N, C-alpha and C positions, 0 to 999 in steps of 0.2 A: 764040553761042559755038561755036567749032569743036570737033570730036571730040578733037583733040589737047589743047586747053585743058581739056576736060572730064576727060580722063585725068589731066592734071597736077594739077588741083584735087582730084580724088578721091584721088590718091596722097598729096598733102600732108595731106589730112584723115586718111587712114589712118595715115600716118606720125606725125601729131600724137597720134592716139589710142594708137598703140603706145608712143610716148614717154611719154605720161601714164600708161599702164598699167605701164610699166617703173618710172617714178618712184614710183608709188603702191605697187607690190608689192615694192619693193626695201628697204623699211624696215618694221620691226615693233617694238612696244613690249612689254616684260615688266614687269608690276607686281611690287611687293615680295612679294605673296602668291601669285605665279604662277611657273611654270617652263615653258620652251618646248622643243619638239623640232623641229628643222629637218629636213625631208625633201628629199633631193636625188633627183629622179626616183623618189620612193617609198621610198628607202633612208634610214633614220634615222641621224643623226649623234649627237654628244654633247649631252646636255641643257644648256640655257642657263638658269642660275639667277640670274645677275646682273641686277638690275632696271635698267631704262633703255631707251634707243633703240638698236636693233641693225640692222646691214645684212645683206642676203642677196641672192642672185641672184633676179631677177624670176620671177614665175610665167610658164610652168609648170615652169621649171627647178627651183626650190625653193619649198616651201610650209611653213607653220609651224602646228604644233598646240600650243595653249596649255592647260596643265593647272594645277590648284590645288595649292599646297603646304600648305594648311591641313589640319587634322585633321577627318575625317568621323566621324559617329556612326551606327552601325547599331543600331536598336531591334528586338530579336527578341522576338516574342510580344505586343507592344503598340505603340501609336503615340501620341505626345504632340504635340498641336497646339493652340496658343493656350491653354495651361493645362488643356486637357481631355485625358484619357487614354482611349484606346479599346483594349480587350483583344481578343486573338485566341486564345481557349482551345483551338481545334482545333490550332493550330500549337504550343502549349506543352504539350499533354497527352502525357505519357510514362510509362513503367513503370520502377520501381526494380528493383534486383537481387533483392529479396525479394517482387516481384510486387505492389507497391502503385502505384496511379495517382496522379501528382502533376502539378501545373502549375508550370512553371519558365520564367521569362523573364529576359533579360539584355540588357546594352548593350555593344557593341563599338566601340572607338575605333580608327580606322585612317587611314592616309594613303598617298598615292602616292609611292613611293620609286624606281620604275623606270618612267619614262614610256613607253619603248619596249615593255617587257613589258605594261604596262597597255593600250596601244593595239593591239598586234598579237598577243599570245599568247592572248587570249581574246576572244570576241565580246561577252560581258557580264560583266565582272569583279565587279560588284556582286551579281549573281545567284549567281555562284560563291561569293562570300564568304558570302552568306546561307545557301546550302545547306551549306557547310562548317561554319558556326556551328551549324546545326540538327543536323548529324551529330555534331559534337563534344559538345554538351550531352547529346544522347540516349545517346551511347556512355558517357559518364561517369556519368550518372544511372542508366543500365541496369546498371552494375556497382557501384552504391552501395546501402547499406541506407536504409530510410525514416527511421530515427532520425538517421542522419548528414545526410541531405538536409534535414531539418526543424530540426535543432538545431545541435550543435557542429561538424558536419562540413562546413558550408557553405564555410568558407574553403579547405579542402582540395579540395573539388569545384571551386570557382572557379579555383584554381591549376591543377588537372588539365585543365580545359576550355581555359584560356588556352594551356597548353603544347601540347595536342593541336591546337588551331586554328592556332597559329603554325606547327607542323610541316606541317600540311596546306597552308597558304597558301604556304609555301616550296617544297613539292613541286609545287604547281600553277604556280608561277612566273608569276603574273599581275600582277606589278609593284607590289604593295601590301605593307605591313607592319602588323602588329598592334601598336598602341601600348598599349592597355589593354583590360581586360574586367572587367565588374562584374556579378555575379549579383544581380539585383534581388529577386525573390521566388521562393520554393519553397513551395507550399502544397497542401493537399488539395483535391479537386475540388468538394466541397459542404460545407455547414455541419454536417450531421449527422456526417459522417465526421470533420470537424475537431474537433467537440465530443468525440467518442469518443476520438480520439487525444490530445486535450488532457488528458482524464481519465486515460488510461493514462500519459501523460508526467508528470502531477502525482503519480500514485501511485508512479512510478519515482523521481521526485525525493524524495518523502517517504521511500521505502525507503533511498535513498542517504544522506539526512539522518540517519535513525535509525541506519543502519549506522555512519556517521561518529561519531555521539554515543556509540554502544556502544564503538567502538574507543578513543575518547577516555577513556571511563570505565575501560575495561580498562587502558589505559596508566597512568591515574592510580592505579588500585588496584595495578598491578604496581610502580609507583614507590614507593608507600607500603609495600608488602610488602617490597621490596628495602631500604627504609630501616629497617623494623622488623627485618629479618633482620640487617642490619649492626649495629643497636643491640644485638640479642641476642648476636651473635657477639662484639661488643666487651665486653659485660658478662660473658659467659662467660670470655673471655680474662682480664679483670680478676679475676674470682673464682678462676680457675685460678692466676694469679700470687699472689693473696692466700693461697690455701690452701698453695701451695708454700712461701711465706715463713713461714706459720704452722707448717707441718711442720718447716721448718728450725729455727725457734725452739724448737719442742717437742723436737727432737733435741738442740739445744744445752742446754736445761734438763735433759733426761734425762742428757746426758753429765756435767753438773755434779753432779747427784744421784748418779750412779754413782760419780763420784770421791769424793764425801763418804761414800757407802756403803762404799766400799773402806776409807776411813780409820776411820769410826765406824759400823759396820753396825747396832748395836743402837739407837743414838740416831736414826740416819737412818730405820730401820724404824719406830720409834714416831712420828717426825715425819710420815712418809708416811701412817700409819694415822690420825692426828689430822686431817691435811689432807683425807684422803678422807672422814672422817666429817663434817667441816664442809661439804664439797661435797654429799654425799648427803643429810645431815640438817641443813640450814642453821639451823633453829629449835630444834634439840635443845640441852639443857644438857649440857655436857661437864665431867666431873670427873676429876681425877688422883688416883688412889687410892694410898695408901702403907701397907704392912703393917709395923707396928712392934711386934713381939711378939704379944701376945694381943689387943690392941685394934687395930681397923681404922679408920684415920683417913682422911678425904678432904678435898680442897682444891678448892672450887668456883672454876672459872676465870671464868665469866660475871660473877658479882657483882663479882669483883676487877677485871675489865676495865671494868665500869661505874663502879666507884668511882674507878679510875685516870683514866678519861675526865672524870669530874666534877671531880676535883682539878685536872686540866690546864685545864679551862675556868675554874675559879675563879682559878687563877694568872694566866691570860691577862686576866681581867677586872680583877684587882688591878693588873696592870702597866699597863693602859690608864688606870685611875683615877689612878695615880701620875703618869703623863705629863700 
């Protein structure tokens, strides 16, 4: 074979290889769970999120970086693998605002929302996310009280950590977004401290319970006292009205007596004396005395009243018999 033929064959082989390379590198596939970023001489274009087969310029003019659209999970302070959990207490040990040591771990869910920022704005976005998570939880725990961190304040701490971490990641601009954050455990470092704190917590709960019971009893007694007060006030008002009416009746009786007194003063005076005696001495025998010359005669009222009553009863009995 001549030199000319050798060059021709070599050229054909090289051309075939270039053609194969162009054909192979001019197409790329994007899965439903992926997103692609096409780089033209190293410059990023718009992300490609539509799944399927896509065309591009052959390498080295354009190349494709494929990233996942799925949600990732960052486990801070522990690692779960094949159902087994491995803790890292040195990473989760931190100090509260009132200078207690606690262990706090959490889980962060995140996803890539800006492929260009994720690829080019940071060398290791996952490491930055981990450091930002550590900084956020330590900052919030460091400004919280031990009681809040271990009891009812967990929800607030979790929300504050989520907000702080989200703001940090936005400032770093590393192409990821925080989807969710869950505070897993906040506990004391050893069993003795946990037991002592539990005893203090139980005592505080008992105090709150007793205080609530005392307030409940106080409110009950106050309500009863208010009811008794209203009953007494109502009764007093009733007695007041009754006495006023009685006084008005006494005034009316007095006015009638006074009218009679003006008409017959002697008879009215004697009548009042007799009525007063009956009131003051209800069991006394009262006689009306009459002076007729030398002999003083008296007329007993009580026996006559008894006789008159007996006669009335007899007449009533006879009337019933006749019927």
